[in-house]
BAFI-3210 file (N, C-alpha, C; in Angstrom, 3 decimals, decimal comma, padded with zeros to 6 digits):
// residues 109
n [1|2|3|4|5|6|7|8|9|10|11|12|13|14|15|16|17|18|19|20|21|22|23|24|25|26|27|28|29|30|31|32|33|34|35|36|37|38|39|40|41|42|43|44|45|46|47|48|49|50|51|52|53|54|55|56|57|58|59|60|61|62|63|64|65|66|67|68|69|70|71|72|73|74|75|76|77|78|79|80|81|82|83|84|85|86|87|88|89|90|91|92|93|94|95|96|97|98|99|100|101|102|103|104|105|106|107|108|109]
n.u [135,056|135,933|134,774|136,070|137,051|134,618|133,474|135,328|135,023|132,348|132,554|134,184|132,506|130,359|131,725|132,449|129,888|128,962|130,796|130,136|127,501|127,911|129,410|127,517|125,591|127,069|127,498|124,817|124,109|125,892|125,053|122,438|122,884|124,008|121,838|120,073|121,241|120,620|117,976|117,009|117,280|115,530|113,141|112,990|112,736|110,286|108,604|108,890|107,777|105,152|104,379|104,591|102,572|100,343|100,457|100,036|097,410|096,089|096,580|095,169|092,557|092,329|092,572|090,267|088,282|088,852|088,411|085,661|084,774|085,589|084,106|081,542|081,744|082,096|079,608|077,922|078,874|078,256|075,473|075,037|076,013|074,174|071,884|072,672|072,988|070,343|069,138|070,444|069,512|066,796|067,010|068,009|065,873|063,922|065,116|065,000|062,233|061,741|063,138|061,633|059,201|059,902|060,570|058,061|056,695|058,063|057,489|054,735|054,472]
n.v [092,281|089,119|085,751|084,571|086,773|087,925|085,980|086,035|088,709|088,635|086,756|088,145|090,317|088,942|087,838|090,163|091,138|089,051|089,315|091,856|091,385|089,444|090,960|092,935|091,297|090,382|092,808|093,514|091,304|091,640|094,121|093,414|091,504|093,049|094,706|092,739|091,980|094,178|093,865|093,066|095,362|096,978|095,644|096,085|098,876|099,084|097,860|099,663|101,907|101,020|100,748|103,422|104,543|103,311|104,424|107,093|106,926|106,192|108,485|110,371|109,428|109,784|112,568|113,338|112,344|113,854|116,410|116,250|115,955|118,423|120,200|119,508|120,298|123,044|123,668|123,102|124,993|127,351|127,150|127,306|129,896|131,409|130,877|132,019|134,682|135,240|134,942|137,030|139,208|139,050|139,488|142,103|143,422|142,937|144,261|146,873|147,188|146,990|149,267|151,217|150,769|151,305|154,011|155,027|154,475|156,095|158,513|158,617|158,481]
n.w [044,443|045,397|045,967|048,245|049,680|050,315|052,014|054,108|055,009|055,794|057,860|059,664|060,282|061,472|063,668|065,074|065,659|067,278|069,428|070,392|071,202|073,150|075,003|075,677|076,869|079,065|080,449|081,089|082,663|084,770|085,890|086,544|088,472|090,508|091,037|091,851|094,230|095,709|096,141|098,595|100,075|098,638|099,144|101,893|101,927|100,593|102,449|104,576|103,377|103,050|105,741|106,500|104,936|106,093|108,672|107,970|106,975|109,337|110,830|109,346|109,706|112,482|112,591|111,184|112,906|115,182|114,192|113,713|116,360|117,425|115,838|116,671|119,325|118,956|117,816|119,992|121,819|120,473|120,518|123,272|123,686|122,199|123,709|126,142|125,356|124,640|127,154|128,515|127,047|127,691|130,449|130,506|129,336|131,268|133,414|132,494|132,443|135,217|136,132|134,885|136,168|138,845|138,603|137,898|140,259|142,072|140,929|141,280|143,987]
ca.u [135,308|135,689|134,027|136,855|137,029|133,254|133,310|136,158|134,385|131,137|132,984|134,646|131,314|129,638|132,529|132,306|128,518|128,918|131,560|129,337|126,367|128,407|129,779|126,261|125,006|127,903|127,186|123,472|124,140|126,620|124,176|121,281|123,341|124,138|120,477|119,497|121,763|119,937|116,543|116,673|117,110|114,297|112,041|112,946|112,175|108,874|107,917|108,859|106,802|103,832|104,104|104,378|101,238|099,363|100,485|099,391|095,970|095,611|096,622|094,048|091,327|092,324|092,294|088,859|087,493|089,105|087,730|084,233|084,553|085,724|082,962|080,425|081,965|081,824|078,155|077,349|079,268|077,457|074,108|075,063|076,181|072,883|070,983|073,121|072,657|068,894|068,866|070,921|068,565|065,586|067,321|068,097|064,499|063,267|065,698|064,418|060,853|061,802|063,510|060,462|058,218|060,387|060,420|056,630|056,324|058,615|056,768|053,407|054,524]
ca.v [091,445|087,724|084,942|084,361|088,028|088,092|085,056|086,535|089,931|088,215|086,110|089,196|091,057|088,078|087,733|091,438|091,183|088,119|089,888|092,954|090,778|088,807|092,028|093,529|090,324|090,396|094,041|093,403|090,313|092,239|095,111|092,708|090,844|094,093|095,095|091,621|092,054|095,289|093,571|093,033|096,764|097,452|095,058|096,795|100,199|098,904|097,597|100,933|102,761|100,490|101,119|104,875|104,800|102,917|105,461|108,283|106,670|106,259|109,891|111,047|109,013|110,465|113,987|113,474|112,164|115,010|117,539|116,077|116,267|119,872|120,857|119,266|121,164|124,416|123,799|123,172|126,281|128,386|127,046|127,862|131,346|131,973|130,802|133,025|136,012|135,386|135,177|138,379|140,142|139,023|140,114|143,553|143,907|142,898|145,339|148,136|147,249|147,272|150,682|152,030|150,581|152,054|155,435|155,355|154,454|157,313|159,667|158,606|158,474]
ca.w [045,594|045,030|046,926|049,454|050,424|050,829|053,133|055,207|055,505|056,489|059,096|060,575|060,727|062,404|064,872|065,794|066,176|068,405|070,537|070,946|071,891|074,379|075,923|076,156|077,799|080,269|081,180|081,649|083,741|085,893|086,527|087,112|089,685|091,528|091,391|092,598|095,579|096,368|096,276|100,022|100,479|097,997|099,923|103,169|101,641|100,272|103,716|105,308|102,698|103,383|107,131|106,533|104,379|107,111|109,708|107,407|106,954|110,719|111,236|108,681|110,391|113,777|112,360|110,816|114,125|116,058|113,579|113,971|117,776|117,623|115,203|117,568|120,487|118,513|117,670|121,337|122,398|119,814|121,031|124,628|123,553|121,785|124,860|127,118|124,814|124,775|128,572|128,829|126,432|128,522|131,736|130,278|129,119|132,574|134,220|132,005|132,941|136,653|136,292|134,528|137,235|140,018|138,289|137,984|141,672|142,689|140,399|141,855|145,434]
c.u [134,965|135,042|134,772|136,845|135,656|133,016|134,100|135,515|133,122|131,494|133,445|133,460|130,528|130,392|132,409|130,905|128,376|129,630|130,777|128,124|126,778|128,758|128,531|125,590|125,759|127,613|125,812|123,435|124,832|125,744|122,961|121,670|123,491|122,753|119,797|119,990|121,093|118,451|116,121|116,443|115,835|113,085|111,876|112,339|110,683|108,065|107,801|107,838|105,383|103,439|103,833|103,005|100,151|099,293|099,803|097,873|095,379|095,574|095,472|092,723|091,217|091,979|090,826|087,964|087,639|088,400|086,224|083,911|084,601|084,565|081,715|080,535|081,672|080,319|077,483|077,663|078,469|076,019|074,036|075,201|074,872|071,897|071,363|072,787|071,152|068,508|069,298|069,982|067,286|065,828|067,418|066,691|063,758|063,812|065,151|062,977|060,830|062,175|062,312|059,401|058,618|060,237|058,966|056,193|056,854|057,888|055,379|053,449|055,091]
c.v [090,008|086,979|084,774|085,627|088,275|087,216|085,557|087,784|089,580|087,570|087,152|089,971|090,240|087,935|089,011|091,542|090,244|088,702|091,027|092,415|090,143|089,869|092,696|092,601|090,319|091,648|093,966|092,418|090,889|093,255|094,447|092,012|091,856|094,525|093,976|091,592|093,147|095,021|093,510|094,453|097,348|096,912|095,777|098,190|100,112|098,658|098,882|101,883|102,323|100,885|102,623|105,230|104,422|103,944|106,737|108,107|106,751|107,704|110,663|110,698|109,718|111,945|114,218|113,323|113,369|116,244|117,458|116,408|117,768|120,641|120,684|120,181|122,620|124,638|123,917|124,524|127,417|128,361|127,614|129,384|132,008|131,978|131,857|134,431|136,272|135,673|136,571|139,432|140,216|139,711|141,630|144,138|143,976|144,005|146,690|148,294|147,573|148,734|151,577|151,936|151,382|153,543|155,858|155,379|155,678|158,561|159,757|158,832|159,672]
c.w [045,192|046,186|048,246|050,313|051,056|052,062|054,339|055,822|056,295|057,828|060,110|061,131|061,749|063,726|065,714|066,405|067,377|069,622|071,188|071,712|073,207|075,422|076,504|077,165|079,124|081,108|081,840|082,815|084,976|086,626|087,166|088,407|090,814|091,983|092,180|094,023|096,376|096,580|097,741|100,525|099,878|098,747|101,254|102,985|101,326|101,541|104,536|104,698|103,035|104,807|107,245|105,981|105,381|108,229|109,227|107,392|108,356|111,208|110,602|109,353|111,733|113,599|111,991|112,049|115,040|115,509|113,830|115,429|118,020|116,997|116,074|118,796|120,135|118,384|119,034|121,989|121,786|120,325|122,451|124,592|123,144|122,945|125,897|126,642|124,912|126,221|128,990|128,261|127,267|129,866|131,596|130,099|130,456|133,476|133,792|132,486|134,427|136,908|135,994|135,616|138,479|139,775|138,357|139,434|142,391|142,187|141,003|143,372|146,043]
res [m|n|r|t|e|f|v|i|a|t|a|i|i|l|l|v|a|f|a|m|g|w|f|a|h|w|l|l|h|r|f|a|r|v|a|g|g|d|m|a|e|v|d|k|l|a|q|s|l|h|e|a|e|e|l|r|d|q|a|l|i|y|l|e|q|r|e|a|e|l|m|n|h|i|s|q|t|e|a|e|l|k|a|a|m|g|g|l|r|d|a|r|h|e|a|e|e|m|r|a|y|i|e|r|m|h|a|n|g]
***
């Protein structure tokens, strides 16, 4: 290959490389422009996501408070149940003592 052929081949290679670079730049610019037009929609979606996260956080806080209230109510109910069961046990014991007393009075009388 002589010098002229080498220069022509190099020029063709450089021209093809330039054309491919220009085409790649054009494609990227075209897609970036379309994506840039969608930025308003992306911003809107981001805002909606942010609002949804805030609502979720508020719901979690409400659920935690409600759970604490219900656990407190359950504890109070259990305490009342224990007190009622203790009172019932005492009343049964007292009733048994009264029956025994009445039976002794009938047996003696």
